[in-house]
C-alpha positions as semicolon CSV with decimal commas, in nm:
position;residue;x (nm);y (nm);z (nm)
1;M;0,000;0,000;0,000
2;G;0,130;0,350;-0,078
3;L;-0,090;0,635;0,048
4;L;-0,309;0,394;0,242
5;R;-0,243;0,210;0,563
6;G;-0,374;-0,144;0,571
7;R;-0,511;-0,166;0,926
8;Q;-0,765;0,112;0,946
9;I;-1,062;0,195;1,169
10;H;-1,365;0,389;1,050
11;L;-1,484;0,547;1,375
12;D;-1,844;0,662;1,338
13;F;-1,959;0,935;1,576
14;H;-2,314;1,020;1,468
15;T;-2,426;1,165;1,801
16;S;-2,761;1,327;1,879
17;E;-2,763;1,688;1,988
18;Q;-2,986;1,575;2,274
19;I;-2,707;1,374;2,441
20;T;-2,502;1,562;2,700
21;G;-2,143;1,518;2,814
22;I;-2,002;1,465;2,467
23;A;-1,643;1,333;2,484
24;K;-1,628;1,412;2,857
25;D;-1,418;1,099;2,919
26;F;-1,193;1,134;2,615
27;D;-0,825;1,090;2,695
28;G;-0,595;1,133;2,394
29;E;-0,317;0,919;2,533
30;E;-0,552;0,634;2,620
31;F;-0,723;0,668;2,281
32;A;-0,400;0,641;2,083
33;R;-0,249;0,366;2,297
34;T;-0,564;0,156;2,265
35;L;-0,539;0,182;1,889
36;L;-0,168;0,110;1,888
37;A;-0,212;-0,199;2,104
38;A;-0,474;-0,327;1,856
39;G;-0,236;-0,290;1,563
40;V;-0,430;0,002;1,413
41;N;-0,226;0,237;1,193
42;S;-0,501;0,465;1,060
43;I;-0,838;0,585;1,192
44;T;-1,105;0,801;1,032
45;C;-1,248;1,051;1,282
46;F;-1,530;1,300;1,256
47;S;-1,553;1,663;1,164
48;K;-1,929;1,648;1,099
49;C;-2,184;1,367;1,143
50;H;-2,523;1,278;0,995
51;H;-2,693;1,480;1,268
52;G;-2,504;1,780;1,126
53;M;-2,304;1,820;1,449
54;I;-1,943;1,943;1,427
55;Y;-1,682;1,806;1,670
56;H;-1,412;2,074;1,675
57;D;-1,378;2,448;1,707
58;T;-1,564;2,607;1,418
59;K;-1,708;2,931;1,288
60;F;-2,030;2,748;1,199
61;E;-2,324;2,727;1,436
62;A;-2,358;2,348;1,414
63;R;-2,094;2,264;1,677
64;H;-2,242;2,000;1,908
65;P;-2,405;2,194;2,194
66;Y;-2,269;1,959;2,461
67;L;-1,912;1,931;2,331
68;E;-1,677;2,125;2,558
69;R;-1,343;2,038;2,400
70;N;-1,175;2,058;2,059
71;L;-1,222;1,686;2,009
72;L;-1,098;1,633;1,654
73;K;-0,786;1,838;1,721
74;E;-0,708;1,628;2,028
75;Q;-0,767;1,305;1,831
76;I;-0,533;1,417;1,555
77;E;-0,257;1,524;1,796
78;A;-0,278;1,203;1,999
79;C;-0,274;0,975;1,696
80;H;0,004;1,157;1,516
81;R;0,226;1,128;1,824
82;Y;0,216;0,753;1,767
83;G;0,239;0,757;1,387
84;I;-0,129;0,675;1,333
85;R;-0,289;0,844;1,030
86;I;-0,622;1,017;1,084
87;P;-0,838;1,093;0,780
88;I;-1,132;1,324;0,855
89;Y;-1,498;1,241;0,798
90;I;-1,758;1,486;0,667
91;S;-2,119;1,378;0,614
92;V;-2,261;1,508;0,287
93;G;-2,596;1,357;0,192
94;F;-2,730;1,360;0,550
95;D;-2,716;1,668;0,774
96;E;-3,018;1,698;1,004
97;F;-2,909;2,035;1,141
98;M;-2,915;2,189;0,793
99;A;-3,226;1,994;0,692
100;A;-3,412;2,160;0,979
101;K;-3,268;2,504;0,911
102;H;-3,307;2,488;0,531
103;P;-3,588;2,245;0,442
104;E;-3,574;2,385;0,088
105;W;-3,242;2,200;0,051
106;I;-3,403;1,859;0,109
107;C;-3,454;1,639;-0,197
108;V;-3,813;1,628;-0,322
109;D;-3,970;1,330;-0,498
110;C;-4,190;1,356;-0,807
111;E;-4,500;1,382;-0,586
112;G;-4,360;1,684;-0,403
113;K;-4,270;1,501;-0,080
114;H;-3,941;1,534;0,103
115;I;-3,716;1,231;0,051
116;G;-3,608;1,065;0,373
117;A;-3,761;0,995;0,713
118;G;-4,125;1,092;0,760
119;P;-4,234;1,344;1,025
120;L;-4,298;1,069;1,282
121;Q;-3,998;0,854;1,189
122;A;-3,647;0,847;1,335
123;G;-3,391;0,894;1,061
124;W;-3,231;1,116;0,802
125;H;-3,340;1,342;0,518
126;N;-3,158;1,338;0,183
127;L;-3,007;1,676;0,104
128;C;-2,987;1,794;-0,255
129;L;-2,640;1,834;-0,406
130;N;-2,783;2,076;-0,662
131;S;-2,862;2,334;-0,396
132;P;-2,673;2,601;-0,196
133;Y;-2,606;2,324;0,060
134;V;-2,299;2,235;-0,148
135;D;-2,154;2,579;-0,077
136;Y;-2,180;2,497;0,294
137;I;-1,999;2,164;0,247
138;C;-1,721;2,335;0,053
139;A;-1,686;2,610;0,315
140;Q;-1,673;2,356;0,595
141;T;-1,411;2,153;0,406
142;E;-1,200;2,465;0,358
143;E;-1,226;2,538;0,730
144;V;-1,097;2,190;0,814
145;L;-0,808;2,227;0,570
146;D;-0,719;2,573;0,704
147;M;-0,757;2,474;1,069
148;F;-0,553;2,153;1,059
149;G;-0,321;2,225;0,765
150;D;-0,072;1,952;0,688
151;E;-0,216;1,746;0,973
152;V;-0,506;1,649;0,742
153;D;-0,413;1,301;0,618
154;G;-0,726;1,263;0,410
155;L;-1,094;1,349;0,376
156;F;-1,379;1,098;0,369
157;F;-1,709;1,232;0,233
158;D;-2,010;1,014;0,307
159;I;-2,348;0,966;0,142
160;V;-2,227;1,124;-0,181
161;S;-2,537;1,038;-0,378
162;Q;-2,838;1,210;-0,528
163;E;-3,198;1,097;-0,546
164;E;-3,433;1,159;-0,839
165;C;-3,487;1,507;-0,702
166;C;-3,765;1,736;-0,822
167;C;-3,689;2,037;-0,603
168;R;-3,712;2,378;-0,768
169;N;-3,337;2,389;-0,839
170;C;-3,335;2,045;-1,001
171;M;-3,649;2,106;-1,207
172;K;-3,500;2,426;-1,347
173;S;-3,159;2,266;-1,412
174;M;-3,308;1,961;-1,584
175;M;-3,514;2,169;-1,821
176;S;-3,215;2,395;-1,895
177;A;-3,015;2,082;-1,981
178;G;-3,284;1,959;-2,220
179;L;-3,394;1,678;-1,990
180;N;-3,752;1,581;-1,914
181;P;-3,831;1,593;-1,540
182;E;-4,128;1,363;-1,604
183;S;-3,892;1,085;-1,712
184;S;-3,737;0,869;-1,437
185;E;-3,452;0,789;-1,676
186;D;-3,378;1,159;-1,725
187;R;-3,405;1,229;-1,351
188;N;-3,150;0,956;-1,285
189;K;-2,927;1,087;-1,561
190;F;-2,935;1,433;-1,410
191;A;-2,874;1,298;-1,058
192;A;-2,561;1,122;-1,185
193;R;-2,434;1,449;-1,334
194;V;-2,498;1,628;-1,005
195;V;-2,291;1,372;-0,814
196;V;-2,001;1,396;-1,059
197;S;-2,013;1,777;-1,040
198;F;-2,002;1,767;-0,660
199;K;-1,705;1,528;-0,654
200;E;-1,510;1,738;-0,901
201;R;-1,582;2,059;-0,713
202;I;-1,488;1,922;-0,372
203;A;-1,169;1,767;-0,513
204;D;-1,071;2,106;-0,661
205;V;-1,129;2,271;-0,322
206;I;-0,905;2,018;-0,148
207;R;-0,626;2,005;-0,404
208;A;-0,600;2,384;-0,414
209;K;-0,506;2,381;-0,045
210;N;-0,347;2,037;0,008
211;P;-0,250;1,855;-0,315
212;K;-0,134;1,545;-0,126
213;C;-0,453;1,502;0,075
214;G;-0,634;1,172;0,035
215;I;-0,990;1,199;-0,102
216;F;-1,271;0,945;-0,099
217;S;-1,642;0,995;-0,164
218;N;-1,861;0,712;-0,039
219;A;-2,196;0,592;-0,173
220;G;-2,193;0,237;-0,034
221;H;-2,089;0,059;-0,354
222;I;-1,811;0,067;-0,614
223;G;-1,904;-0,024;-0,971
224;P;-1,867;0,107;-1,328
225;A;-2,058;0,426;-1,245
226;I;-1,753;0,551;-1,055
227;K;-1,541;0,577;-1,370
228;S;-1,686;0,912;-1,476
229;S;-1,550;1,073;-1,158
230;L;-1,251;0,850;-1,081
231;S;-1,006;1,140;-1,118
232;S;-1,157;1,297;-0,805
233;Y;-1,045;1,001;-0,589
234;S;-0,707;0,922;-0,440
235;H;-0,808;0,570;-0,337
236;L;-1,117;0,354;-0,282
237;E;-1,288;0,226;0,032
238;L;-1,530;-0,058;-0,040
239;E;-1,808;-0,040;0,219
240;S;-1,944;-0,393;0,257
241;L;-2,068;-0,512;0,595
242;P;-2,181;-0,872;0,530
243;S;-2,417;-0,875;0,827
244;G;-2,537;-0,521;0,756
245;G;-2,728;-0,593;0,439
246;W;-2,447;-0,631;0,186
247;G;-2,401;-1,007;0,239
248;Y;-2,090;-1,218;0,187
249;E;-2,116;-1,208;-0,193
250;H;-2,094;-0,830;-0,228
251;F;-1,733;-0,755;-0,135
252;P;-1,562;-1,022;-0,349
253;V;-1,756;-0,910;-0,657
254;S;-1,696;-0,540;-0,592
255;A;-1,325;-0,592;-0,514
256;R;-1,267;-0,803;-0,826
257;Y;-1,391;-0,503;-1,026
258;A;-1,234;-0,224;-0,819
259;R;-0,884;-0,374;-0,829
260;N;-0,876;-0,304;-1,204
261;L;-0,936;0,071;-1,166
262;G;-0,575;0,162;-1,090
263;L;-0,627;0,286;-0,732
264;E;-0,544;0,131;-0,397
265;F;-0,841;0,013;-0,200
266;L;-0,957;-0,091;0,144
267;G;-1,221;-0,347;0,226
268;Q;-1,449;-0,181;0,480
269;T;-1,640;-0,412;0,712
270;G;-1,756;-0,357;1,070
271;K;-1,705;-0,498;1,415
272;F;-2,082;-0,513;1,463
273;H;-2,298;-0,822;1,492
274;K;-2,543;-0,651;1,258
275;S;-2,469;-0,310;1,107
276;W;-2,358;0,046;1,180
277;A;-2,448;0,184;1,526
278;D;-2,506;-0,166;1,665
279;F;-2,393;-0,059;2,012
280;G;-2,304;-0,364;2,217
281;G;-2,315;-0,590;1,910
282;F;-1,998;-0,789;1,837
283;K;-1,899;-0,991;1,534
284;T;-1,732;-1,325;1,597
285;Q;-1,355;-1,333;1,554
286;A;-1,390;-1,598;1,284
287;A;-1,616;-1,369;1,081
288;L;-1,384;-1,069;1,118
289;E;-1,085;-1,284;1,020
290;Y;-1,260;-1,401;0,705
291;E;-1,359;-1,050;0,603
292;C;-1,013;-0,902;0,663
293;F;-0,819;-1,192;0,512
294;T;-1,045;-1,187;0,205
295;A;-0,956;-0,820;0,156
296;L;-0,586;-0,913;0,169
297;A;-0,630;-1,201;-0,075
298;L;-0,806;-0,975;-0,325
299;G;-0,531;-0,711;-0,312
300;G;-0,672;-0,460;-0,064
301;G;-0,611;-0,335;0,285
302;C;-0,838;-0,375;0,586
303;E;-1,080;-0,130;0,744
304;V;-1,310;-0,211;1,036
305;G;-1,602;0,010;1,131
306;D;-1,676;0,102;1,493
307;Q;-1,877;0,377;1,664
308;L;-1,734;0,588;1,941
309;H;-1,953;0,613;2,252
310;P;-2,079;0,968;2,322
311;S;-1,852;0,978;2,627
312;G;-1,549;0,960;2,398
313;R;-1,404;0,631;2,527
314;L;-1,324;0,336;2,305
315;T;-1,476;0,002;2,407
316;K;-1,202;-0,233;2,526
317;A;-1,377;-0,547;2,404
318;T;-1,398;-0,402;2,053
319;Y;-1,026;-0,338;2,032
320;K;-0,947;-0,677;2,182
321;L;-1,146;-0,832;1,894
322;I;-0,992;-0,607;1,629
323;G;-0,643;-0,645;1,777
324;D;-0,661;-1,024;1,768
325;V;-0,729;-1,002;1,394
326;Y;-0,508;-0,705;1,305
327;K;-0,204;-0,866;1,466
328;Q;-0,246;-1,151;1,221
329;V;-0,300;-0,905;0,935
330;E;0,026;-0,729;1,023
331;Q;0,214;-1,059;1,002
332;K;0,060;-1,135;0,661
333;E;0,110;-0,792;0,505
334;P;0,458;-0,852;0,352
335;W;0,300;-1,112;0,120
336;C;0,012;-0,883;0,026
337;R;0,179;-0,552;-0,063
338;D;0,147;-0,458;-0,429
339;A;0,008;-0,804;-0,505
340;R;-0,121;-0,839;-0,860
341;P;-0,400;-1,090;-0,929
342;R;-0,329;-1,371;-1,173
343;T;-0,652;-1,425;-1,361
344;E;-0,775;-1,631;-1,656
345;I;-1,140;-1,524;-1,686
346;G;-1,297;-1,181;-1,723
347;V;-1,663;-1,151;-1,627
348;V;-1,831;-0,851;-1,789
349;T;-2,021;-0,698;-1,500
350;P;-2,401;-0,699;-1,528
351;E;-2,387;-0,349;-1,381
352;L;-2,330;-0,219;-1,732
353;V;-2,704;-0,287;-1,770
354;N;-2,824;-0,305;-1,408
355;P;-2,625;-0,052;-1,198
356;G;-2,539;-0,165;-0,846
357;V;-2,682;0,004;-0,541
358;P;-2,571;-0,005;-0,176
359;R;-2,653;-0,323;0,014
360;Q;-2,781;-0,501;-0,296
361;M;-2,586;-0,748;-0,503
362;C;-2,713;-0,821;-0,853
363;P;-2,819;-1,190;-0,841
364;I;-2,659;-1,247;-1,180
365;A;-2,318;-1,128;-1,054
366;A;-2,369;-1,334;-0,739
367;G;-2,446;-1,641;-0,950
368;V;-2,126;-1,599;-1,154
369;F;-1,929;-1,545;-0,835
370;R;-2,071;-1,864;-0,685
371;M;-1,998;-2,077;-0,991
372;L;-1,642;-1,959;-1,046
373;N;-1,547;-1,939;-0,681
374;E;-1,679;-2,285;-0,600
375;L;-1,466;-2,436;-0,878
376;H;-1,164;-2,220;-0,794
377;Y;-1,120;-2,026;-1,117
378;Q;-0,914;-1,707;-1,110
379;Y;-1,123;-1,419;-1,243
380;D;-1,204;-1,050;-1,248
381;F;-1,523;-0,856;-1,298
382;I;-1,459;-0,611;-1,580
383;D;-1,618;-0,360;-1,815
384;L;-1,563;-0,345;-2,188
385;E;-1,310;-0,059;-2,163
386;M;-1,065;-0,287;-1,980
387;D;-0,798;-0,512;-2,130
388;L;-0,992;-0,812;-2,266
389;P;-0,703;-0,988;-2,444
390;K;-0,531;-1,072;-2,113
391;Y;-0,816;-1,313;-2,034
392;K;-0,838;-1,660;-2,185
393;V;-1,217;-1,656;-2,153
394;V;-1,467;-1,371;-2,118
395;I;-1,813;-1,437;-1,973
396;L;-2,121;-1,236;-2,073
397;P;-2,385;-1,327;-1,814
398;D;-2,760;-1,325;-1,885
399;I;-2,860;-0,963;-1,953
400;L;-2,574;-0,790;-2,136
401;R;-2,736;-0,659;-2,451
402;L;-2,484;-0,465;-2,657
403;N;-2,448;-0,150;-2,860
404;A;-2,237;-0,143;-3,176
405;Q;-1,922;-0,019;-3,002
406;Q;-1,939;-0,288;-2,733
407;A;-2,001;-0,555;-2,996
408;S;-1,697;-0,435;-3,191
409;V;-1,476;-0,473;-2,882
410;L;-1,596;-0,829;-2,827
411;N;-1,567;-0,923;-3,194
412;D;-1,207;-0,799;-3,198
413;Y;-1,142;-1,013;-2,890
414;V;-1,288;-1,328;-3,048
415;H;-1,118;-1,269;-3,382
416;G;-0,792;-1,242;-3,191
417;G;-0,840;-1,590;-3,045
418;G;-1,042;-1,508;-2,732
419;K;-1,315;-1,740;-2,604
420;L;-1,664;-1,643;-2,486
421;V;-1,926;-1,794;-2,258
422;V;-2,258;-1,621;-2,333
423;S;-2,596;-1,675;-2,170
424;Y;-2,955;-1,576;-2,247
425;E;-2,993;-1,215;-2,374
426;S;-2,623;-1,131;-2,363
427;G;-2,461;-1,047;-2,694
428;M;-2,790;-0,936;-2,850
429;S;-2,885;-0,593;-2,977
430;G;-3,081;-0,362;-2,751
431;N;-3,410;-0,483;-2,895
432;G;-3,508;-0,816;-3,042
433;H;-3,318;-1,143;-3,063
434;E;-3,041;-1,063;-3,311
435;F;-2,686;-1,129;-3,191
436;L;-2,427;-0,859;-3,257
437;I;-2,141;-1,098;-3,186
438;D;-2,002;-1,265;-3,497
439;N;-2,021;-1,641;-3,547
440;M;-2,251;-1,721;-3,257
441;P;-2,325;-2,095;-3,246
442;A;-2,703;-2,039;-3,260
443;K;-2,974;-1,794;-3,346
444;V;-3,274;-1,726;-3,124
445;K;-3,619;-1,801;-3,265
446;G;-3,810;-1,663;-2,965
447;D;-3,913;-1,750;-2,612
448;A;-3,919;-2,120;-2,532
449;P;-4,274;-2,256;-2,571
450;F;-4,264;-2,437;-2,235
451;S;-4,155;-2,334;-1,888
452;P;-4,037;-2,501;-1,683
453;D;-3,872;-2,729;-1,936
454;F;-3,577;-2,967;-1,892
455;L;-3,217;-3,012;-2,004
456;V;-3,035;-3,337;-2,070
457;A;-2,655;-3,309;-2,071
458;E;-2,486;-3,465;-2,373
459;A;-2,150;-3,641;-2,384
460;P;-1,914;-3,339;-2,397
461;I;-2,050;-3,195;-2,067
462;A;-2,209;-3,500;-1,902
463;D;-1,923;-3,573;-1,661
464;G;-2,056;-3,593;-1,306
465;I;-2,413;-3,509;-1,407
466;P;-2,688;-3,766;-1,335
467;E;-2,834;-3,928;-1,647
468;S;-3,174;-3,763;-1,629
469;E;-3,379;-3,467;-1,740
470;H;-3,299;-3,164;-1,521
471;V;-3,563;-2,900;-1,462
472;M;-3,491;-2,544;-1,573
473;Y;-3,698;-2,334;-1,336
474;E;-3,707;-2,025;-1,557
475;R;-3,801;-1,974;-1,921
476;G;-3,523;-1,972;-2,176
477;F;-3,514;-1,921;-2,552
478;E;-3,589;-2,162;-2,833
479;I;-3,273;-2,164;-3,041
480;E;-3,160;-2,299;-3,377
481;P;-2,796;-2,413;-3,383
482;S;-2,565;-2,301;-3,662
483;A;-2,428;-2,556;-3,908
484;S;-2,092;-2,566;-3,730
485;A;-2,233;-2,579;-3,375
486;K;-2,219;-2,875;-3,142
487;S;-2,508;-2,945;-2,907
488;L;-2,400;-2,982;-2,544
489;A;-2,742;-3,022;-2,384
490;S;-3,083;-3,093;-2,537
491;V;-3,413;-2,944;-2,428
492;W;-3,694;-3,175;-2,322
493;K;-4,051;-3,051;-2,291
494;P;-4,327;-3,116;-2,035
495;Y;-4,671;-3,244;-2,132
496;F;-4,810;-2,892;-2,108
497;N;-4,760;-2,558;-1,935
498;R;-4,924;-2,550;-1,595
499;D;-5,234;-2,330;-1,572
500;F;-5,592;-2,351;-1,445
501;K;-5,700;-2,561;-1,745
502;H;-5,440;-2,834;-1,709
503;Y;-5,198;-2,906;-1,430
504;C;-5,035;-3,206;-1,272
505;S;-4,959;-3,259;-0,903
506;H;-4,822;-2,991;-0,670
507;F;-4,556;-2,813;-0,872
508;H;-4,461;-2,817;-1,241
509;T;-4,559;-3,063;-1,513
510;P;-4,343;-3,376;-1,564
511;V;-4,133;-3,435;-1,873
512;E;-4,290;-3,581;-2,186
513;G;-4,001;-3,604;-2,433
514;P;-3,746;-3,422;-2,651
515;A;-3,837;-3,072;-2,765
516;G;-3,625;-3,099;-3,079
517;Y;-3,373;-2,823;-3,011
518;P;-3,066;-2,770;-2,785
519;G;-3,035;-2,554;-2,476
520;I;-2,654;-2,523;-2,467
521;V;-2,439;-2,513;-2,782
522;M;-2,082;-2,431;-2,877
523;N;-1,841;-2,379;-3,161
524;D;-1,463;-2,339;-3,153
525;N;-1,469;-2,007;-2,964
526;I;-1,811;-1,959;-2,805
527;V;-2,037;-2,145;-2,562
528;Y;-2,398;-2,024;-2,556
529;A;-2,663;-2,116;-2,296
530;A;-3,022;-2,024;-2,384
531;Y;-3,124;-1,963;-2,022
532;P;-3,050;-1,690;-1,764
533;I;-2,843;-1,959;-1,600
534;F;-2,616;-1,746;-1,380
535;G;-2,907;-1,570;-1,215
536;M;-3,089;-1,904;-1,196
537;Y;-2,801;-2,054;-1,001
538;K;-2,825;-1,777;-0,744
539;R;-3,203;-1,785;-0,725
540;H;-3,253;-2,163;-0,723
541;G;-2,918;-2,315;-0,623
542;A;-2,947;-2,620;-0,851
543;R;-2,596;-2,766;-0,862
544;V;-2,655;-2,906;-1,211
545;Y;-2,671;-2,550;-1,353
546;R;-2,318;-2,489;-1,231
547;D;-2,186;-2,828;-1,334
548;M;-2,326;-2,821;-1,688
549;L;-2,201;-2,471;-1,758
550;M;-1,864;-2,524;-1,595
551;N;-1,816;-2,850;-1,786
552;A;-1,883;-2,646;-2,099
553;L;-1,627;-2,389;-1,982
554;K;-1,369;-2,668;-1,959
555;L;-1,406;-2,721;-2,334
556;L;-1,273;-2,366;-2,380
557;L;-1,031;-2,368;-2,085
558;P;-0,916;-2,725;-2,013
559;D;-0,786;-2,816;-1,668
560;E;-0,432;-2,844;-1,802
561;K;-0,446;-2,470;-1,883
562;K;-0,631;-2,366;-1,570
563;L;-0,424;-2,163;-1,321
564;V;-0,535;-2,358;-1,011
565;V;-0,659;-2,717;-0,996
566;T;-0,731;-2,857;-0,652
567;N;-0,928;-3,111;-0,453
568;A;-1,027;-2,839;-0,204
569;P;-1,400;-2,831;-0,128
570;T;-1,630;-2,582;-0,299
571;T;-1,642;-2,390;0,030
572;A;-1,275;-2,289;-0,006
573;D;-1,182;-1,950;-0,154
574;I;-0,859;-1,968;-0,354
575;T;-0,674;-1,668;-0,497
576;L;-0,341;-1,655;-0,681
577;N;-0,139;-1,332;-0,678
578;Y;0,204;-1,219;-0,798
579;Q;0,437;-0,972;-0,625
580;P;0,667;-0,820;-0,888
581;A;0,914;-0,656;-0,647
582;E;0,976;-0,989;-0,471
583;D;0,932;-1,192;-0,792
584;R;0,712;-1,447;-0,618
585;Y;0,362;-1,589;-0,632
586;V;0,134;-1,602;-0,329
587;L;-0,153;-1,847;-0,307
588;H;-0,432;-1,769;-0,059
589;I;-0,661;-2,049;0,057
590;L;-0,945;-1,949;0,291
591;H;-1,190;-2,191;0,448
592;Y;-1,459;-2,016;0,650
593;I;-1,825;-2,111;0,605
594;P;-2,089;-1,838;0,654
595;E;-2,417;-1,972;0,797
596;R;-2,768;-1,826;0,812
597;R;-2,819;-1,850;1,188
598;Y;-3,066;-1,566;1,218
599;S;-3,330;-1,424;0,989
600;H;-3,155;-1,152;0,796
601;A;-2,785;-1,224;0,763
602;D;-2,508;-1,480;0,772
603;T;-2,236;-1,519;1,031
604;I;-1,934;-1,741;1,095
605;E;-1,867;-1,909;1,426
606;D;-1,663;-2,225;1,377
607;I;-1,343;-2,256;1,173
608;L;-1,349;-2,602;1,017
609;P;-1,002;-2,724;0,916
610;I;-0,944;-2,914;0,593
611;Y;-0,659;-3,160;0,541
612;R;-0,428;-3,280;0,265
613;V;-0,537;-3,025;0,007
614;A;-0,374;-3,111;-0,325
615;V;-0,291;-2,815;-0,550
616;D;-0,165;-2,794;-0,909
617;L;-0,051;-2,448;-1,020
618;N;0,007;-2,353;-1,382
619;L;0,322;-2,143;-1,330
620;P;0,634;-2,065;-1,532
621;K;0,924;-2,303;-1,483
622;G;1,167;-2,210;-1,209
623;Y;0,907;-2,120;-0,946
624;D;0,945;-2,444;-0,755
625;I;0,989;-2,356;-0,386
626;A;0,669;-2,349;-0,181
627;R;0,643;-2,258;0,182
628;I;0,364;-2,164;0,418
629;V;0,398;-1,802;0,530
630;P;0,452;-1,631;0,761
631;D;0,540;-1,953;0,951
632;G;0,803;-2,061;0,696
633;E;0,716;-2,433;0,674
634;T;0,849;-2,572;0,346
635;I;0,615;-2,785;0,133
636;I;0,745;-3,063;-0,093
637;T;0,673;-2,986;-0,459
638;T;0,694;-3,172;-0,789
639;R;0,719;-3,017;-1,132
640;L;0,585;-3,156;-1,463
641;G;0,616;-2,901;-1,742
642;D;0,427;-2,586;-1,643
643;K;0,247;-2,765;-1,360
644;L;0,376;-2,730;-1,004
645;S;0,212;-2,976;-0,763
646;F;0,208;-2,998;-0,385
647;V;-0,012;-3,099;-0,093
648;V;-0,094;-2,863;0,196
649;P;-0,121;-3,076;0,513
650;K;-0,377;-2,860;0,693
651;I;-0,568;-2,537;0,634
652;E;-0,738;-2,382;0,933
653;G;-0,903;-2,057;0,837
654;H;-0,647;-1,885;0,614
655;C;-0,331;-2,028;0,463
656;M;-0,083;-1,835;0,248
657;L;0,178;-2,010;0,039
658;E;0,477;-1,834;-0,112
659;I;0,600;-1,984;-0,439
660;S;0,944;-1,855;-0,529
661;K;1,225;-1,931;-0,768
662;T;1,497;-2,189;-0,730
663;Y;1,836;-2,018;-0,747
């Protein structure tokens, strides 16, 4: 990590103006020593919170009425004495003090109602970033930069987002820009422009006073939408609390995209059992280990969220938990710095069609993640402006209809020898069923006449699949294979579609016989599945969906060319990285199993060891020495051509293996 430190705390301090004795028990020395003892080397502290309260001396009237000390100044001085960085937090989208003082700055929906908490609800109002409120944010930012000078290590702006606002300012601006306020699409388009404008303006304010200052604007998710304003960032912080609504699938997908944007990043989780402001709620150590070690394996640093008690004292139990994990992180860091992922597959993110939002993971992306992760492929999520030729296979999952420019990029990739896995609507034009990708192995005739229908795997992909008809729970397309295509799975039809006129038993209709067309086909370069099979895997969890499609993938990327082949269970996460400065490879194997033990989220309690894990790595000759790090235990290896083989005796939680050259 360069600008960033890899063991960070995000210390929330959203504190009601009705609470007295703010920071009365704060002791700078105790604060900094607690952090130091927990292995923390950076902590984000508050200038202004969602309540709109300011926590330092200020010319503005929103200083917390019960704060009797210059808290942020004392936090900065204490931390800097011990070499701990302290980025500064400023809430943007939520500011209840200003919402009350200037209700005309609150976002308004298309029915004229304020967006946010209702009059009898506890919660926040969304402030409009196309209003004079932005002047206030800029002035407050300038005050922080002037007041603390070179002591400002970075600025973290939160809730940098804009609703489909129909306030007077936005209505006037939309019409001036030639947009139609009656159109949700145009309102969203304008909101995106407003966010980009804010980020650019606030970055200019900061860089004019402190060019080296770190800058991050948070909206709860990192995806392709960030690219239009990426120049206003110094780094990325990927907010993703698995128990707080994001789930355990969100961070790996987001990180596998973000690591291709050219900026350092942190994986931001929380110490909470549930989510932010879960006072007295504690995550298990196993869960926090998994979340932090996953961030390391995917090339990021670690950031754990906490909330400071109004009294100003850190909770000892919290920093015992964090310290027990961060001490391990510190030992692992030498094998994680400037680690570059070795990948073989690029997954074009469905967010190009279906933009991601905080705390929601697109089920299609989650389905791809599940399939590839369970079978230990090495992959990125990408957009079509990234470097496609470095991937042996590119996957277009389910919904990626194309424009002419996107189709041209993919056609150049295929003509250059690249391989594609395409499902359902992907590869088609914006309307209709015409493919824009050259030499597809089938054309689409229309929607399948029956649903559910069934697939029968044929010889090329039948390995490990029961000899039977397998139900496809969602409707696919009826396709006609090209002359050069090979059928990999045939469609079988039911007796009839279930409706009030004819039905059979409790669920769907049983199979009658062959439908006369295939459901999965391929040619030399392209596999096509006529179903939304990635999303289906997430929604229905039928193992046969994964196994049929992954068997088809093997026809394009055989095991002998795969980067990692292993007998590890599908519950293991395996990541291969390369460190250029050290000229070594690092293999991460994680085995933690999230469980749904309460209604709304998963957690991890027990670490279940796995034994005698056999691994084959497709690596250049000469990289033949394997040892477990940081412990240093050497592992016996054998080499056959480009394949390096070894067996890891035991993996308990997280195991890192260094593979280096023989000299």
